[in-house]
N, C-alpha and C positions, 0 to 999 in steps of 0.2 A: 320498454327495455332498451331499444335502439337509441332513444333520446338520452337515456342515462349515460351510455357510452360516449355519445357525441359531446354531451356537457362535460363529462370527465376529461375527454381529450382536449377540449378547448381550455379547461381549467389548467391542465398540465402544461399546455403550450404557453399560456399566459404566465404561469409560474416559471417556466424555463426562460422565457424572454426577460422577465424581471430579474431572475438570478444572473443571467449574462450581463445585463446592464449594471447591476449592483457589483458584481465581481470586477467588471472593467473599471468602475470608479474606485473600488477599493485598491486594486493593483496600481492604478494611476496615482492615487493619493499617497500610498505607501512609498512608491518609487520617487515621486516628486518631493516627498518629505525627507527621505533618507539618502538617496543616491547623490544628489547634487551637494548636499552638506558633507557627506562622508568622503566621497571620491571625486567630486568636482564634475560629475557626469551631467549631461543635459537633461532638461525637463522633457517629459514625453506627453503626447496627446492621449485622448481616450482610446482612439483606434489602435495606437501603438501599444497601449497597455493591454487592450483586449487581445491583440495579436501575441503579445508576450505571454499572457496567461494561457492561451491556447497552445502555443509552442511548448511551454513548460509542462502543460498537461500531457501532451503527446510524448515528450521526451522522458518525463519522469513518472507520470501517473498512468499512462496507458489510456485507452478509450473505453475499456469495459466498465460497466457499472455494476454494483452489487457484488454478490459472491459468484466468482467465475470458476474457471478450470481448476485453480489451486484448491478451492474448498472441496470440490468433488474428488480430486485426487487424494487429499488428506483424509477424507471420509473413507475412501476405498482402502487406503493404507492402514487405517486404524482397524477396519474390519478384518483385513488379512492378518494383522498383528495379533488380534485376539484369537484367531484360529490356529496360530502357530504353537507348537510345543516349546518348552523352555530350551530344548536342544536346538531346534530350528532358529529360535531367536538369537541364541549365542552364535550360531553359524552365520546368521545374517549380519550381526554386529561385526564379526571378524572379517567378513567379506567387504563391509563398508569402510573399514579402516583405511584401505588403500584410496578410497574416494574422498573421505572426509577428514583424513588425518588420523593421528593416533588417539585412541580413547584413553584418557588419563584415569588410572585407577587410584582411588584414595589411598594416601600414605598413612600407615598406622602411626598414631601419636605415641611418642615415647612415654612410658609409665613414669610416674613420679619416683625419684630415687635412682633411675637408670641414667647413665651418661651417654 
């Protein structure tokens, strides 16, 4: 059983290293193909591309993997929503209008023949 976990860990490590190498080359190739031609920027090296990828991942993607806090919070909110009565739901909606802006109610379409 222990050997299975060790083998799985080694396989995941090899896959992670391969993914980092591949992503670095992909970012470098895309940058060197597009940026100098479009904007006149310099060509970058592999290490610069890998650093750019990691920086963009930290700034825009976060470091969490998989389903994190947001998924648990959404599941919790759906559970609470199902337990609310229609009156409580309406009260919640009215309370959220100040936070999320005005809730637009659908406008009734004019009937044919009316001006």
